[in-house]
N, C-alpha and C positions, 0 to 999 in steps of 0.2 A: 969489776963493776961494783960500785958502791951500792949497798942496799938502802932501803928507805927506813928511816928511824921509826920505831913504833911510837904511836901517839895514843893518848888516852882520849878516845872519842866516845861520848855517851851513846848507849845503845838506843835504838828506836824500834817500835813495833812494826809488824808487817803492814798494817793499815796506814801507819804514819808514813812509811817509805813510799807506798803506792800513792798516797794523797799528794806528797811532794812532787812525785813524777808527773801525775796527771795535771797538777796546777802549772807545771812548766811547759806543757805541750799544747799545741793547737791542732785542729784538724788540717789536713793538707788542703791546699787550694784546689777548687773544683776544676775538672777538665771535661770537655765534651767529646764523647767517643761514639763510634758506631754501636748500635744496639747489639750486634753480634759479639762485641767484645765486653759487654757490660755485666755478664754473669758474675755474681758474687760481690760486685761493687756496691757501694752505698750511695743512694740517690741524694744529690746535694740540694735540689730544689723541687718544689711541687711541679708535677708534670700533668699537662692537660691534653685532652683529645683534640686532634687536628681535624677529625672527620666524625660524622655520625657512624655508629656501629649498631646494626647493619646500615649500610649506606643506601639501601633500597628495600622495599617490601619484597620478601622472597619466601619460597616454599619451605616448609619444615619437613615435608615428606615427599617421597616419590609418588606421583599420582596424576591428578588431572585438575587444572585450573578451570573453574566453572562459575556460573552465576547461581547463587544460592536459591534464587527464586525459581530456577528450573527444577529444583528438587522437592517441590511442595508436596508431591504425592508419595515420596519415599518415606518409609519402607513398604507401606501398603501396596503401592504400585511402582515397581522399578521404572526408571527413566532411561531411555536410550538417547545419547547425545552424539553429534557428529564431531569427530576429531579434526580440527582445522590447522593444527600446528604442533611442532615439537620444540621444547625449550630446555636444552641441557644447561647445567651449571656453567657460568661464564658467558652465556649467550647474551647478546644485546637484542634478541628478537622480542617483539612486542605485538603479537598477533591480536587483531581485533576480534572480539567475541560478541556474537549476537545470541538471542534466545535460541536454545537448543544446540549450542555449540560448546566445545571444550578444547583445551590445549593440553597435550601431554607434557608434564613438567617434572623435572628432577629436583632433588633436595638441594637447596641453596640457589636455585635459578630464580631470576627476577619474575615477579608476578605480573601478568598482563594488566594494563590499566583498567580493563573492563571487568576483570575477575574480582570476586569478593569471597572466594572460598576455594579450598583445595580438598579434593576427595582422595584419600590414600588409595593406592592401587589395590590394596587388600579388600576394599569395599566394592570392587568392580570386577568385571570379567576380563580386565587388562587388554581391551581391544585397542587396535591401532588406527582403524578408519572410523569405527564407531565404538562407543563404550557404553556398557550397561551399568548403571549405578543402582545397587540393590540395598544399600544401607546409608544412613545419614552420617556425615562426619561430625566431629565435635563442634559445638557452637563457635569456638575460636577460629575454626576454618583452617587450622594448620598453617597459619601465616605468621611469619616473623616480620614485625613492622619496623620500618626504618627508625633508627635511633632508640629501639627498645632496649638495647644493651647499654649504650652510652651516647650522649649528645656532644656534638662539637663544643669545645670549651669546658666540658665537665672535667673534674679531677680524675685522672687515671691512677696515678701513683703518688703517695705523699713523700715529701722529703724525709730522709732518715731511714728509708726502707732498704734492707739488704736484698738485692735483686735476685729473684729465682727465675727458673726457666719459664714458669707461667707468667711472671711479670713482664718478661721480654716479649712473650707472645701477645699479651694485652696491649702493650705499648705499640707494637708493630701494627696490630689490628686497628688501633686508634689513629693510625696515619703517621706515626713518628719513625724517623730513621736514625736519630741520635738521642743520647741521654746525657745529662750533666751529672757527673758523679765525683765522689772523692777517689783519687787514684790509689792504687796499691802502693804501700810504702816500700821503697827499695832499702833493704836492710843489709848493711855491710857486716859480714861475719868473719871474725878474726880470732883464732886460737893462738895462745902463746906458750912457748916451752921448747927448750932444746931437745926434749925427749920425744917430741911428736913426729910421727911418720905417716905417710899416705896410707889409706886403706889397702890392705893386701901386701904392702911392702914388707920385705924380710926385716925382722927386728934383731938388733944387737942388744947386749946387756944394758938394762936401764931404759930402753925405749918402749914406747907404746903407740898404738894406732890412734890417729886423731878422730875419735868418735864424736867429739863435741861439735865439730863443724858439720858433720852429717846430721846429727841430732838437731842442731839449731836451724839448719837449712830446711829440714822437713817441718819443724815446728813453725817457722816463719811462713812457709807455704800454707800450712793448715790454718794459720791465723789471717790469711788473705794477703800476705806480703810477698815480695819478690826477693829471694835471697841473692846476695852478691858475695860470692866466696872469695876471701883473700888467700886462703890457705893458712898454714901454720907459720908463725913468725918466731924465730929464735929469741932467747932471752937477751936482747940487745936493745938498749934505749934508742939508739939512732935508727936502727932498722924498723922499730915499731913506729917511731915518729914519721919516717918516710912512708910507711904503709898508710897511716892516717892521711898524710898530706896528698898522696897519690890518688886516694880513693874518695876524698871528701866531696868532690863535685859530682860523684856518681851515685851517691846514696842519700837517703833522707834521715837515716839513723844508723848508728854503729852498735853492734853487740859484740863484746869480747868475752872470752872465757880464760880464766887463769890470771895469775899475777896481781891479785888484789888483797892479799892477806898481809902478814907482817914478816915474811921470809926475806932472805938476803937477795933473792932474784925476782922480786915482784915488780917487773918492768912496767906493767900497765899503771900501777900506782905511781911509780917513779916519773913516768912521762906525763900523766894527766893531773896528778894532784897539784903541781905548780900552776896549772891553768884554772884552778878553782873547782875542779871536779870533787864532789863529796865522796869520801870513803869512810866506812864505819860498820859497826856490827848491827845487824838486824836480829831481833829476838825470834829466830826461827831455826829449825833443825830438820833437814840440812839446809845450807845456804846462808850461814851467818855473815860472812864477809861480803859486803855489797858496795857498789859505787854507782853514782849517777851524776851527770853534768853535761858539759858541751865541749866539743873540739873548738879550736881557735876561730873557725868560721861560723860557729853557732850550731853545728850539727849535733843533735843529742847523742849521748854515749851512755849505754848501759854496760857496766863492768860486772861480770858474774864470776863466781868462784870457778875453779878448774875441774873439780871432781864431777863426773857425768851426772850423777843423781842430783847433786846440787845445782848443776846447770839446768836440768829439766825443771826442777821445783822452782828455781828462780825465774825461769822463763814463764812458767804458768802463773806465778804470783805477781810478776811485775811487767815483763815485756809484752806478753800476750794482751793484757788489758790496755796497755799503752798503744800498741799497734791498732787495736780495734778503735780506740778513741781517735787516733790519727785518721782513721777512715770514716769518722763521723758516726760511728755506731752509738746507739743509745743504750744498748745492753752489752757491757764489756766483761762481766764476770760470769763464770760458769755457774749454772744453777746447782744448788746443793740439795742433797736428800739426806734423810735419816736412815741409818742402817744399824743393825745389831752386830756387835763385835763377835766374830766366830771363834776367837781365841783371846788370850791375854797378852799384853806387851807393855813395856815401860816407855815413858816419855820424859825428856829432860826437864828439870825444874826451870822455870823462868823463860822457856822458849816454846813457841808454838810449833808443834811437830806437824810436818807435811809428809805423811807416810805413804809411799807408793803401795798400792793395795789392789787386791782382787775383789771386785764386787760381784756377788752371785745372787741370783733370784732363787728363793726357796719357797716352799708352801707356806712358811711362816713369815715371808717378806724378805727384803734385801738383807744380805749378810756380808760383812766385810772382813777380810783377813789380810795381814801383811803379805806383800808380793814376794818377800824374801825372808827366810828364817834368820837372816842377819839383821833384820829390822830396817831402819832407814839410813844405814850407813851410806855416806856420800860416794863411796867407790863401787857400790854394788850395781854396776851398769847393766849387767845381763838380767837383773831382776825387773828392769823396766819393761822388758819384752812380755812379762807376765802380767804387768799392771794394767788396769783399765780405769783406775780412779786414784784419788788422793784422799786419805783419811786425815782430817784436820783436828788436831788435839790442842786445846787452849793452853796458854802459858802456865796456868796455875794447876794443871792436871799432870801428875807424874806417873800415873799408871792407868791402863785400860783393862777392865776386867771382862772376861767372856760374858756375853749377854747384855753388856752395857750399850746404850744408844750412842752412836758416833755420827758426827757430821761428815759427809762424804761428797767429794766433787768428782762425778763421773766424767771421763774424757775419752772413752773408747779405748781400743787397743786389743787386749786379749779378749777372746770370746767369753761371754758370761759362763760361769761354771768351771773355768780353768782355775787351778789352785797351785800355790807355790809348792 
């Protein structure tokens, strides 16, 4: 198989590459789904209440619904009232109350039309046929008024909100059964290489396990997408093209790993570059060789390097923000913090280093150390298990000294306090 001839492509910065990607993508078309399926999705339109919440005046306490005028002598002279009914939550009962009468009522039960006050059971003798009221309730009367939470037609949730469990509860209480959201991107994951074998499979000389597919599937899920695993594809142009063709109508975006550099077997580049997919160096370490473009049907394609740390860093820098943008998210970058370097390390000149790191909280503030004694080498996959952050070192910095402030992107993972 003929290799792809090396070309002199000008390098671009991390920000330039991400900007090009985001300019080329649009949020996915909205879909309307049941509320129960909407957790983690991004709301596509403003959502308004279909009913008043609460829908009726109801009791805020277990106690007795009464006429406040009957309590004029309390607390100087306790008042005894006749209990004429019981109103549990969910009841449609609406007992008539006259002077000297009360209805026993539970929290959330509808208030009788004649009542204007609820006396908590703690302020009474808890009687069932008669009740003695010895203390006055609060002036508010422990009544939740209809529409005091939200009125029909009021805004419940704004467009662009990433839906949490509490949001779904609010929408349901407001009378909604469905929400219009941006769907989860379906992400086709494809690793290339004759050397790749399934997890746990016995290895022969020169073979490795396909950790990239596992890594990318988990990262896609964490970013709100749905991974669609292709499996590993050998270094064969025709097989790779067939994989793209077979899966294109099942995914919203492709992510490949491997085959994007200048080697003799870089099949991803050989298949996609003739279609106009851009390949070139990005000034970062690890993850220098990158590619982005579209398959023949217009499906976006991210082509990442093959080494696992490069795959992870590239996903964090480019794919994750793009997937969030496709979901209509307004915040697509991980928040950064400043930490103090707990040790010294070097960084390559002219390339922004994305160092897998361990971020720890100390009495002096956050401290960051490389996750591996081997630095940010692209092959050091097991070091990722110790990392809970990326330390970002600018292009013009070639060394980090112990005690120096460093920009850090926490992403979770290892427990704070773990060290390489």
